[in-house]
C-alpha positions as semicolon CSV with decimal commas, in nm:
position;residue;x (nm);y (nm);z (nm)
1;X;0,100;3,173;-2,006
2;X;0,172;3,027;-1,662
3;X;-0,111;2,842;-1,489
4;X;-0,138;2,691;-1,141
5;X;-0,209;2,325;-1,068
6;X;-0,249;2,158;-0,729
7;X;-0,302;1,790;-0,644
8;X;-0,547;1,732;-0,361
9;X;-0,445;1,474;-0,097
10;X;-0,739;1,256;-0,197
11;X;-0,560;1,176;-0,523
12;X;-0,249;1,023;-0,368
13;X;-0,056;0,717;-0,478
14;X;0,193;0,684;-0,195
15;X;0,054;0,868;0,107
16;X;0,261;1,180;0,040
17;X;0,264;1,212;-0,340
18;X;0,012;1,211;-0,621
19;X;-0,109;0,906;-0,806
20;X;0,093;0,892;-1,125
21;X;-0,192;0,832;-1,368
22;X;-0,409;1,103;-1,217
23;X;-0,126;1,356;-1,222
24;X;-0,042;1,265;-1,581
25;X;-0,404;1,316;-1,676
26;X;-0,417;1,656;-1,512
27;X;-0,103;1,772;-1,692
28;X;-0,210;1,615;-2,023
29;X;-0,508;1,851;-2,022
30;X;-0,266;2,130;-2,117
31;X;-0,169;1,941;-2,436
32;X;-0,400;1,902;-2,733
33;X;-0,481;1,543;-2,827
34;X;-0,297;1,229;-2,706
35;X;-0,006;1,311;-2,478
36;X;0,296;1,158;-2,312
37;X;0,380;1,270;-1,959
38;X;0,709;1,209;-1,781
39;X;0,726;1,229;-1,403
40;X;1,067;1,357;-1,294
41;X;1,001;1,339;-0,918
42;X;0,707;1,217;-0,709
43;X;0,439;1,485;-0,748
44;X;0,382;1,663;-0,416
45;X;0,036;1,701;-0,268
46;X;-0,156;2,013;-0,175
47;X;0,099;2,264;-0,305
48;X;0,070;2,509;-0,591
49;X;0,278;2,414;-0,895
50;X;0,334;2,622;-1,205
51;X;0,246;2,484;-1,548
52;X;0,425;2,674;-1,822
53;X;0,509;2,627;-2,191
54;X;0,829;2,434;-2,265
55;X;0,961;2,314;-2,602
56;X;0,666;2,150;-2,781
57;X;0,462;2,095;-2,466
58;X;0,444;2,207;-2,104
59;X;0,637;2,155;-1,782
60;X;0,516;2,155;-1,424
61;X;0,748;2,293;-1,157
62;X;0,744;2,356;-0,785
63;X;0,995;2,621;-0,695
64;X;1,316;2,518;-0,870
65;X;1,213;2,152;-0,897
66;X;1,094;2,013;-1,229
67;X;0,809;1,779;-1,136
68;X;0,675;1,665;-1,474
69;X;0,670;1,739;-1,848
70;X;0,405;1,672;-2,111
71;X;0,405;1,685;-2,489
72;X;0,190;1,558;-2,778
73;X;0,233;1,190;-2,868
74;X;0,101;0,913;-3,086
75;X;-0,040;0,614;-2,898
76;X;-0,123;0,302;-3,095
77;X;-0,142;-0,033;-2,918
78;X;-0,264;-0,373;-3,029
79;X;-0,514;-0,401;-2,745
80;X;-0,650;-0,748;-2,662
81;X;-1,021;-0,824;-2,688
82;X;-1,198;-0,726;-2,366
83;X;-1,289;-0,999;-2,118
84;X;-1,647;-1,008;-1,998
85;X;-1,743;-0,811;-1,693
86;X;-1,801;-1,138;-1,505
87;X;-1,453;-1,264;-1,600
88;X;-1,296;-0,940;-1,483
89;X;-1,481;-0,975;-1,151
90;X;-1,343;-1,326;-1,114
91;X;-0,991;-1,207;-1,199
92;X;-1,010;-0,928;-0,941
93;X;-1,052;-1,185;-0,663
94;X;-0,685;-1,280;-0,713
95;X;-0,568;-0,917;-0,684
96;X;-0,220;-0,921;-0,530
97;X;-0,298;-0,605;-0,334
98;X;-0,540;-0,800;-0,117
99;X;-0,244;-0,998;0,018
100;X;0,007;-0,716;0,055
101;X;0,011;-0,359;-0,068
102;X;0,285;-0,098;-0,055
103;X;0,034;0,187;-0,077
104;X;-0,304;0,065;0,053
105;X;-0,450;0,416;0,033
106;X;-0,364;0,466;-0,335
107;X;-0,646;0,654;-0,508
108;X;-0,666;0,398;-0,790
109;X;-0,584;0,056;-0,647
110;X;-0,578;0,100;-0,270
111;X;-0,794;-0,156;-0,094
112;X;-0,840;0,074;0,205
113;X;-1,018;0,342;0,002
114;X;-1,394;0,350;0,044
115;X;-1,637;0,330;-0,249
116;X;-1,687;0,678;-0,388
117;X;-1,354;0,793;-0,244
118;X;-1,106;0,585;-0,445
119;X;-1,146;0,416;-0,782
120;X;-1,102;0,071;-0,621
121;X;-0,961;-0,089;-0,936
122;X;-0,821;-0,428;-0,832
123;X;-0,651;-0,596;-1,132
124;X;-0,597;-0,970;-1,101
125;X;-0,456;-1,235;-1,333
126;X;-0,693;-1,350;-1,606
127;X;-0,673;-1,730;-1,644
128;X;-0,533;-1,845;-1,976
129;X;-0,404;-1,504;-2,080
130;X;-0,106;-1,280;-2,009
131;X;-0,341;-1,016;-1,881
132;X;-0,469;-0,864;-1,562
133;X;-0,826;-0,742;-1,558
134;X;-1,053;-0,553;-1,321
135;X;-1,412;-0,432;-1,323
136;X;-1,476;-0,063;-1,268
137;X;-1,799;0,128;-1,216
138;X;-1,714;0,501;-1,208
139;X;-1,871;0,684;-0,916
140;X;-2,088;0,987;-0,985
141;X;-1,830;1,214;-0,818
142;X;-1,596;1,143;-1,110
143;X;-1,828;1,289;-1,371
144;X;-1,885;1,631;-1,520
145;X;-2,221;1,804;-1,544
146;X;-2,320;1,572;-1,830
147;X;-2,241;1,260;-1,627
148;X;-1,931;1,178;-1,831
149;X;-1,618;1,060;-1,652
150;X;-1,360;1,336;-1,656
151;X;-1,040;1,265;-1,855
152;X;-0,801;1,271;-1,557
153;X;-0,991;0,985;-1,397
154;X;-0,974;0,778;-1,714
155;X;-0,597;0,838;-1,717
156;X;-0,591;0,725;-1,354
157;X;-0,786;0,409;-1,436
158;X;-0,526;0,324;-1,701
159;X;-0,238;0,356;-1,455
160;X;-0,208;0,088;-1,184
161;X;-0,323;-0,213;-1,391
162;X;0,001;-0,175;-1,586
163;X;0,212;-0,227;-1,273
164;X;0,017;-0,537;-1,173
165;X;0,066;-0,690;-1,518
166;X;0,443;-0,713;-1,461
167;X;0,608;-1,031;-1,343
168;X;0,814;-0,880;-1,061
169;X;1,005;-1,057;-0,783
170;X;0,900;-1,041;-0,423
171;X;1,026;-0,747;-0,222
172;X;1,008;-0,491;-0,500
173;X;0,770;-0,213;-0,590
174;X;0,692;-0,042;-0,918
175;X;0,709;0,333;-0,976
176;X;0,562;0,503;-1,282
177;X;0,815;0,697;-1,488
178;X;0,629;0,786;-1,807
179;X;0,277;0,742;-1,939
180;X;0,128;0,811;-2,280
181;X;-0,246;0,781;-2,334
182;X;-0,519;0,841;-2,585
183;X;-0,887;0,865;-2,497
184;X;-1,161;0,772;-2,743
185;X;-1,523;0,863;-2,680
186;X;-1,686;0,892;-2,341
187;X;-1,752;0,680;-2,034
188;X;-2,066;0,747;-1,831
189;X;-2,068;0,740;-1,453
190;X;-2,228;0,418;-1,332
191;X;-2,122;0,233;-1,646
192;X;-1,990;-0,123;-1,601
193;X;-1,637;-0,092;-1,742
194;X;-1,344;-0,330;-1,769
195;X;-0,977;-0,233;-1,741
196;X;-0,698;-0,462;-1,861
197;X;-0,320;-0,448;-1,844
198;X;-0,041;-0,643;-2,009
199;X;0,336;-0,631;-2,017
200;X;0,491;-0,524;-2,348
201;X;0,852;-0,595;-2,252
202;X;1,130;-0,515;-2,011
203;X;1,487;-0,389;-2,009
204;X;1,660;-0,456;-1,679
205;X;1,466;-0,268;-1,413
206;X;1,245;-0,100;-1,675
207;X;0,909;-0,252;-1,759
208;X;0,693;-0,145;-2,053
209;X;0,319;-0,200;-2,020
210;X;-0,003;-0,145;-2,205
211;X;-0,347;-0,082;-2,058
212;X;-0,691;-0,042;-2,208
213;X;-1,026;0,080;-2,078
214;X;-1,343;-0,074;-2,222
215;X;-1,698;0,055;-2,199
216;X;-1,996;-0,158;-2,099
217;X;-2,057;-0,230;-2,468
218;X;-1,699;-0,356;-2,512
219;X;-1,571;-0,053;-2,702
220;X;-1,217;0,058;-2,620
221;X;-1,243;0,408;-2,471
222;X;-0,880;0,457;-2,382
223;X;-0,532;0,310;-2,423
224;X;-0,205;0,382;-2,251
225;X;0,154;0,266;-2,266
226;X;0,377;0,324;-1,968
227;X;0,731;0,285;-1,846
228;X;0,766;0,149;-1,495
229;X;1,076;0,124;-1,280
230;X;1,133;-0,179;-1,063
231;X;1,264;-0,060;-0,729
232;X;1,375;-0,231;-0,407
233;X;1,084;-0,217;-0,165
234;X;1,093;0,085;0,065
235;X;0,857;0,272;0,285
236;X;0,667;0,541;0,104
237;X;0,841;0,810;0,310
238;X;1,175;0,709;0,158
239;X;1,028;0,748;-0,188
240;X;0,948;1,116;-0,136
241;X;1,262;1,208;0,061
242;X;1,457;1,308;-0,255
243;X;1,174;1,544;-0,350
244;X;1,159;1,697;-0,003
245;X;1,535;1,739;0,004
246;X;1,541;1,908;-0,336
247;X;1,281;2,155;-0,209
248;X;1,469;2,212;0,119
249;X;1,166;2,090;0,312
250;X;1,114;1,817;0,564
251;X;0,929;1,522;0,412
252;X;0,564;1,511;0,521
253;X;0,461;1,266;0,789
254;X;0,415;0,918;0,646
255;X;0,047;0,859;0,698
256;X;0,073;0,514;0,535
257;X;0,305;0,392;0,813
258;X;0,165;0,587;1,109
259;X;0,144;0,368;1,418
260;X;-0,218;0,313;1,526
261;X;-0,287;0,425;1,882
262;X;-0,404;0,073;1,970
263;X;-0,061;-0,070;1,879
264;X;0,115;0,188;2,096
265;X;-0,109;0,109;2,394
266;X;-0,073;-0,267;2,351
267;X;0,303;-0,253;2,310
268;X;0,356;-0,049;2,626
269;X;0,118;-0,266;2,826
270;X;0,318;-0,572;2,722
271;X;0,649;-0,406;2,806
272;X;0,543;-0,269;3,145
273;X;0,360;-0,583;3,258
274;X;0,654;-0,801;3,151
275;X;0,897;-0,596;3,359
276;X;0,668;-0,570;3,662
277;X;0,574;-0,938;3,647
278;X;0,939;-1,038;3,626
279;X;1,020;-0,838;3,939
280;X;0,718;-0,963;4,134
281;X;0,774;-1,323;4,028
282;X;1,139;-1,312;4,132
283;X;1,052;-1,169;4,474
284;X;0,768;-1,413;4,547
285;X;0,896;-1,743;4,406
286;X;0,995;-1,870;4,753
287;X;0,674;-1,762;4,920
288;X;0,497;-2,066;5,075
289;X;0,164;-2,000;4,905
290;X;0,330;-1,958;4,562
291;X;0,531;-2,276;4,618
292;X;0,219;-2,466;4,716
293;X;0,031;-2,356;4,402
294;X;0,326;-2,442;4,176
295;X;0,355;-2,789;4,331
296;X;-0,008;-2,854;4,233
297;X;0,093;-2,810;3,868
298;X;0,196;-3,140;3,705
299;X;0,496;-2,975;3,537
300;X;0,831;-2,991;3,721
301;X;0,924;-2,672;3,906
302;X;1,236;-2,597;3,695
303;X;1,028;-2,631;3,378
304;X;0,766;-2,392;3,519
305;X;1,039;-2,137;3,598
306;X;1,173;-2,162;3,242
307;X;0,828;-2,119;3,089
308;X;0,758;-1,821;3,313
309;X;1,070;-1,624;3,230
310;X;1,083;-1,721;2,863
311;X;0,722;-1,607;2,827
312;X;0,791;-1,275;2,998
313;X;1,103;-1,221;2,786
314;X;0,906;-1,294;2,467
315;X;0,636;-1,051;2,580
316;X;0,894;-0,779;2,645
317;X;1,070;-0,831;2,312
318;X;0,747;-0,848;2,111
319;X;0,622;-0,524;2,267
320;X;0,945;-0,344;2,182
321;X;0,937;-0,484;1,828
322;X;0,581;-0,362;1,772
323;X;0,687;-0,007;1,858
324;X;0,942;-0,037;1,577
325;X;0,676;-0,169;1,334
326;X;0,846;-0,509;1,320
327;X;0,593;-0,758;1,187
328;X;0,766;-1,048;1,362
329;X;0,685;-0,880;1,694
330;X;0,312;-0,942;1,667
331;X;0,375;-1,293;1,531
332;X;0,603;-1,370;1,826
333;X;0,339;-1,251;2,070
334;X;0,065;-1,446;1,894
335;X;0,260;-1,774;1,889
336;X;0,401;-1,751;2,242
337;X;0,066;-1,637;2,377
338;X;-0,113;-1,930;2,213
339;X;0,140;-2,171;2,362
340;X;0,096;-2,011;2,704
341;X;-0,283;-2,038;2,684
342;X;-0,263;-2,403;2,579
343;X;-0,021;-2,492;2,858
344;X;-0,235;-2,305;3,111
345;X;-0,556;-2,479;3,008
346;X;-0,390;-2,820;3,034
347;X;-0,187;-2,777;3,354
348;X;-0,338;-2,498;3,566
349;X;-0,471;-2,647;3,891
350;X;-0,734;-2,369;3,920
351;X;-0,878;-2,307;3,575
352;X;-1,083;-1,995;3,639
353;X;-0,778;-1,787;3,733
354;X;-0,646;-1,805;3,376
355;X;-0,969;-1,679;3,216
356;X;-0,876;-1,306;3,239
357;X;-0,541;-1,381;3,074
358;X;-0,710;-1,568;2,790
359;X;-0,956;-1,283;2,733
360;X;-0,672;-1,029;2,731
361;X;-0,476;-1,240;2,481
362;X;-0,772;-1,272;2,242
363;X;-0,849;-0,899;2,254
364;X;-0,485;-0,808;2,188
365;X;-0,458;-1,047;1,892
366;X;-0,774;-0,901;1,738
367;X;-0,633;-0,547;1,759
368;X;-0,295;-0,662;1,623
369;X;-0,457;-0,782;1,301
370;X;-0,708;-0,507;1,228
371;X;-0,669;-0,338;0,883
372;X;-0,483;-0,034;1,020
373;X;-0,241;-0,258;1,208
374;X;-0,188;-0,468;0,896
375;X;-0,101;-0,158;0,694
376;X;0,143;-0,044;0,965
377;X;0,330;-0,373;0,980
378;X;0,318;-0,427;0,601
379;X;0,489;-0,094;0,545
380;X;0,771;-0,211;0,768
381;X;0,808;-0,538;0,578
382;X;0,850;-0,333;0,263
383;X;1,120;-0,124;0,430
384;X;1,306;-0,428;0,567
385;X;1,320;-0,585;0,223
386;X;1,550;-0,310;0,101
387;X;1,921;-0,378;0,134
388;X;2,171;-0,103;0,194
389;X;2,101;0,257;0,111
390;X;1,801;0,371;-0,084
391;X;1,875;0,356;-0,456
392;X;1,884;0,672;-0,659
393;X;1,548;0,739;-0,815
394;X;1,554;0,664;-1,187
395;X;1,469;0,946;-1,425
396;X;1,102;1,009;-1,399
397;X;0,962;0,798;-1,115
398;X;0,614;0,887;-1,004
399;X;0,345;0,740;-0,790
400;X;0,192;0,410;-0,888
């Protein structure tokens, strides 16, 4: 019998595809007992997919595209003893995603998700052990009528900690290819849980991981083993392009790398004012009043001219770079602006005239480093790290 399954946008991994663990959990519900799920392409969001019997399990398809398959499996891992809740809290403070994150809106591990919206599982290295650990208190929205956490959310909780347990080089991301899990007993909403992850081994770009979910009493309530693919870092839009192409659709807009309106406004202000100021400065340099003011500055006139035009050029270039999501653009503006402010404070013969410029600089820098701006520029750093064409997706990559 064919059934219909749809993944709501809330449960994304990359902005335009489903979180791998959550999707695996949804499909595993069609298989009795422990299951293994293979993701053949990134699972699309907010579309109806057919789930139908196939071989000894089920397959999920969208049109002519095979999205995922699931079948019964045996899952037996030698799970480590659980760390204390306090130790997992301490480990989470070193979560790598706080420094940089390919998918900051990931349902499981995205630091931009609000409490009650995402799981907010932040696995960090546990001192003295080859483990990552994270605390997790399931929100009431994740429970059924009896207050027990639904299975798909326990699958999701067992997902991302595996990726963060891998020792991967800078400039790469991890994509879930296959996940097998077994759930034992129940977890109550509001329960203080601990999730751990460890690397089982690797074979080239493949990484094999184990994860475990522990209840507040320290009982293991779920285990999973997973196969992850190490991929050159790319923007999330490039990850879903093969799926969109196979469905003869345009890839959805990349919400994870959408330029904030504030960045657009700032960039164009910098560009326009740099051009206008260059023209005005060139036309008025020989004006007697301008010459008199410049002679009051202790810096030699040629040096003042150089500073003026270098600063305007840096402003123009940084504004153009920001429109292209180049992280070095905001850094260039910040550094050159700081130098300009310092020089102005030291040498300006009339101090109060530079106050508006200082205020403008501070306001711009604040907006350039707000969370949305950070996500925008981080996504570009991930894209720039890739060399050459996007690699072919390995068999079964899904969302982290």
